[in-house]
N, C-alpha and C positions, 0 to 999 in steps of 0.2 A: 422332447416338443420339439419340432421344427419351425423358427423363424426367420423370416425374408422382409428387406425392405427393396419394393417393388416401384420404381422411378421413370417413367411415361413421359416423352418429352412428344408434346401435337402442336406442331405450328409456333402462335402466342401464349399453350397454358403450361404451366407441368404438373402432374397429376406426383401424388404420395402414397402408398396403401403400402404398411405395417403388418405383414400377412404372419398369423402365430396358425401351426396345423392343417392351412386350404382357409382360415376366416381372416377378414380385416376386422383387425380390432382398433385399426388407425387412422388419418386417412387425413389430406391435405394437398390442397390445389394454390396454383401459384398462378395468376392474370399479367399481363400485360392490359389492362383495364382497371384492371385493384394491383397499387401497385401499397403494399404495406410500410406501414413507417418508422413500425415497431421495434426501437432499438436506437434508431437513424439521434444522430445529435449535431446541432442546430445553432447559429449563432443567432439571433435572435431579439427585435427590438419592443418593448411595453407600448403599447396600446391605449391600453388603458388602467390604471389601476378601481379594486372597490371596495374599499376599505367596510363596508357593512359585512362583505362573507371573506373577507383574508382573501382576498385573491388579486390575477389581475392575468389580462390578456392579452396576450404577445405572436408577434407576425413572427416566422416562421419561412412565409416564400409560400404558402399551400392559399386553397380557392378562400379554407375558414378561420382565422387566430385560435391558438393553443391556447391553453388554459391553465390556469399554475396554480394550485391551494400552497398558498405563504406556508401554512403549519404543517401538510406535509414536508415532512424537514425525511421525515422516514423514506429509502426510497425501495417500490413494493416489487421490483426483483428481486430484491436480497432479502427480502422477508419470507419469497414463497423457499428459499434453497437457506435459510435458517430456523424460520421459525414452520408450528403445526398450521391446518387450517382452522383454526378457532383462534390464536393470537396472533394469524394473520390478520382473520376478517374481524376480529375484534381494532384492530391499528389502522385499518383501512374505516371505520367507521364509528373510531377519535372515540373508542370505549377505552376504558383501565379497568385492566384485571380486579380481581377481588383481594389480594391480596400480593403480594409481593415482599423480597427482603433485600429488592439492591436499592442504590440510591440513584436518584436519580443522573445521567449523565448528559455530556453537551450535545448531545443528540439527539437527546428526548425531550429537553425541556420545549417549552414552546413558545412561540413570541409571545408580549400581549396582544390581543385580536386588530387593536388598533396602530401596531407595529411593522410601517411597513419599508422594508428593506431597497425597496425598485421605485421608478422614476419614472413616466410619460418616458419615451424616447430611449431610457439607456439599454446598452447591448448587452445581450447576460448569453451565456451559452447554457443549454436547455437539451433535454435526452423525451422522446416520445417514448411515452410509459401503456397506450391505450389510445390506438387507433382514432382515430374519425368514428361517431358512430349517427347516425340520421342525421336531425341537422347541429351537434355539436362537433363543437376543432376538439385537432388532437390533444389526449392530458399528456400533460412537461411534468417535467421536475429538473431542479437546476443542481440536483446529486445523481453526474453523469458514473454511467458503468460500462466497463469493456469486458463479457462477457469472452471466457476463451473457450474453450473443449473440460478443462480440470480446472483452470479458475477465474475468479472474473475478480478485476483490481477496480479500486475506490481511489479516485484523485481527490477526494477532497473530505473523506472519513477517511479516520486511521484507526477503525476499528477494524481487527483480526475475525475469520472465524473458521469454524470445522461446517458442511454440510450435516445436519440431523441424521440425517439419514445414512451415515455413519455410525453407526455402535458399538459400533467394537475400543473397547478403554486402550486399549495396545494402539490400534492401528490411530488411532485420536492421538498417541500421545506422540507418536509420529511423525504427523503430521504439523501437528502445532510446534514443533523442534523444527521442522524444515524453513515455518514461515518466518522464522527468526530470522534464515540468513536472506531473506531478501529484500537485503542491503543498499542495493544499487536504486531502491525506489525512496527517493529523497524525500515525499508526500507523499499520503494516502494509507489506502491497507489491506488485506486481500481478503475475498473469502474462497472455499478449496469447495471445489464443487464436488457429488458424488463421485465421478465417477475416475476423481481419484482414488481414489481406494484401494491401495496396494501397486499405485505407480510409485515406480524411480523415482528418485534424489533430481536427474538429469534432466527430465522431460519435464519434471515442477517446475524449476529454477526455470529452461528457456523458455517456459510460454509465458510466468512470469516477465522474464526481462522482452519480451516481445507486446505483450500488452502497455509496456510501463513503454516502450520503444514509440508504440501509437500514436499513446497521448501524449508525449513528447511534440510528434509531431502536428496533434492536431490545437495546441495548445501556440504554436510557432504557424502551423494555416491562421485560424481566429485571430492573430495581431494584424494580421493583412489583411481579413475581409474588413468589408461593413454588411451587417443584418439587411434585413433577412439574407444566409446566404448557408446552405448546407457544409458542414465537417467532417463528416462522419457518417455514409453510410452502410447499413445494418446489409451483407451478404444477405443472395437472395435466400431463396428452400432449400434446392439440393444442397449447399453450403451449410444450414442450417443441420437440416437432418442427417448430415453426415456429424458436424462435431455433436447431435446430440442423443443419436440413436443407436450410431454403430458400435458397437460394445462386443464381448463378447462372447456374450451371449445371442452376438446374431449368426445364420449358416451365411447369408448371401445377400450383396446388396447389386439386384439385376437394374441395367441400366438401358436405354434404350435411343441411346446418342451418343457416338465415337467420340463427339467434341466436349460433350458434359464429362463421359464414362474419363480421357483423359484429365483434366481438369482436375475427377475427383482422386485421378490416381495423384495424382502430384499435392495436391490441398493434403490428404493422408499421409505421404511420404514425408512432410515436411514435417505436416504438426501433430500426429499422432502415431506413427510407427509402423516401422516398414510391414510390423507383421497381420497389421489387419490388410496389407494390398492382397491378398488368397485372396480373399472374402467378397473382391468383386468384380462383376462384370459385365461385361458390353451384349446383350440382346444382337441378335442378328437376323431375326428369327425373320416371317413375309404375314403373319396374323400381328396388331398389334398385341401388344406387353402384355397387359389386364385382360385377352379374352383365350394368348395361351396359357395362363393360369388358374384360369376360367375366374376372378375374380369379380369379371364385370357388372356379373347377372347383380350380386353380393354389396355393391357400387349401389347400386337400385335404390334398393332400399330408405338409401339417408334424403330422397326427395319425397317421399311418400308419406299422405297423413296417416297410412296407418301401415302394423307393420305387426307381420303376425309371425308366432312363435310356433314352434313343431305339435308343443301340445291342442293347440287349437285356440288358443287364447288370443288374443293381440290387445297390441294398447295404441293411444288414438295420442299425435303428437301436434299440437297446435302455436304459431308463435305467436305475439303482439311485439308491441316496442316494448309495451317496461315486463312483460313476464312469460314464461313457458309452459302450458297445459299439459301435463301428461294424464289421461284417462285410462284405465285399465277395463279391464272387458272381459269378460267368459267363452265371447265365442262359444267357437264347438266345443270346447274344455270338459269331458267328461267324468268320474271320478263316481265310484261307491261309497257316498261320506254326507255324514252330514250338512246342512248347508252353511255351517258355521269352520269346518274343515275343508270342505269344497272352495269356501271364499278362503283361505290361509294358503290352501295351496296351489290355486290361481294367482295369487301374488306371489308368490317363494318362486313362480315358473317363471316372472316376465322380470324379475328385476335386475338378475344378467344384460336382457336386450337392454334395457332402461338406460344401465351405467353409459354398454355402448353405443348407443345414439347418441346420449347427450356427447361424447368424446368422435365419434364417425361428422356429426354433423357441429362440430363446435358448440354447442350450443352456450353461452352465460347468458348472466344475472341475473334474476330470480327465476325458481323453477319449482311451477306446485305440483305435486302427484297425487289424482283421485286414484288411492285404491277402494277393490270393493272391501267394504263393510265389515269389518273384525266386533266381534261385540269381547274378546277373553284382552286382558289387559295381557296377559302372555302373549298370543300373535304378535300384537303391536307392537315390544318392547322387538322380537323375532325380526320383524318384517324389519326394522329401522335399523339391527343391529347386522343386519345382511346384507342392507342399500349400500352401509360405509363399509361392510366388504368391497365390495362388489367393484366402489367409487376407487378404492383405494389404490387399484394401477393410474391412474389418471392422472397424465402431468399433471395439469389445472388444478388447481387448489381448488375442492369443497368444500360445504358443511349444512350437514342435514343437521333437521332438528324434528323434538317428537311430533307423533301425529296428535293435531288436535282434535280438540273435541267436534270439530266439523269430517273425522275422519280425512283428512287432508296433509300432506308431508312436504311442509318450505325446504327448502334448499340453496343454496347458491351455490353457484358458480364460476370463477374467476375468469372475465369480459378480456380480452386485450385485442378480441380485432371482427369482423365483420362476422359472419354463419357464413357454414357454408352453401347456404341454401342462394347467401343474398349474393353473395358473389359468381355465382353461376344461374340466378336470375334477373327478371327487373319483374316493374308492375308492368299489367297488362296498360296501354294507353286506351280501350275503350271499357273497360268493365276497371279501372281505377283500380285490381288486385282485386276483384272480389272475386274474380274465378269462378262465379254461377252463370246459368244457363236459364235463360227468363222460357216459360211452360208457357204454349200458347191455350 
């Protein structure tokens, strides 16, 4: 299986496509008119305290104040590395698992509802864990995290851990022993990320020291700064892609900007290792990179309401502010089978396309899928199982529930920023986004 990372830089925009066997499996955009705040660290000032919901608004120098849940004592960015989707969702919804054998720790004990640790006018360090959405400001946390390629450093959390995706007991034990050697950090804890699998001691220690030194610089700078002030800005899209996606499974990373090409090579040399340098290529062709690689046409589908499958079936995707609706239609799908079997076959056919479109469009929040009605319980179970498997490759956390009595599948997908469509389009000033032409 071939896998390539294509980065096309066009004026004020950067497009990234992850291509497997000639088909786009992931897509990202960075534009000057929309700069993500995710991961940024600010010295903020508490503007108002709301004891009734145990939260406060914090001025971080943006158009809208950030929102800080005071009961959100565990950082969602770390939860995604250590916990499965179900446990992660329970934590976000403030639910407690039915049974547990672990005693509560300092990190999990919640403060009484009216015990507000902050006062109006107080200056605090916060980090953005969710971009502004609609009329809502950024969601904040006081538990700072500094993510690297292999390691995440948490200056305020003493816990240490290893990504649940590293399942080999021998490898997990090796990494546990390695964490014990991070004695240079006088406080905080470390999380070993999935990319650390089979990495040498030298690389991991080097990155841990780099992250710790960064934190010391942030601390020093915050002491001299007056809120609101930006203390650390998360790297740009190309930096994030190289950090999180450039692995041994990738055959090539191709970029059409010489300036970014040089910058990426330097980053890889300094932070990842010279063994990855040969995977990075500079594209000099006359055609746009995406056209030359024949992926432009495939990208057009992520902006369409209707997405057609090879079999003739199709799905309809409609977004609202509260949720996203996916409707499954048989279309031109033809097969010699009973109506029940045909419905099951159509539903199975579109599952991969549904999972792929959720990734490409970066749809988050509540998602409702209206599959074609099925009567057999066995078919319903197989559909839910197949959907969960298809979502398994998604970098965002997902949770799928059983088919409801109305034949709907309800699911959630973690949302941290704007959808691809909302970055690329704006509401029509004439029809206010209704997008319809009146018939005469």
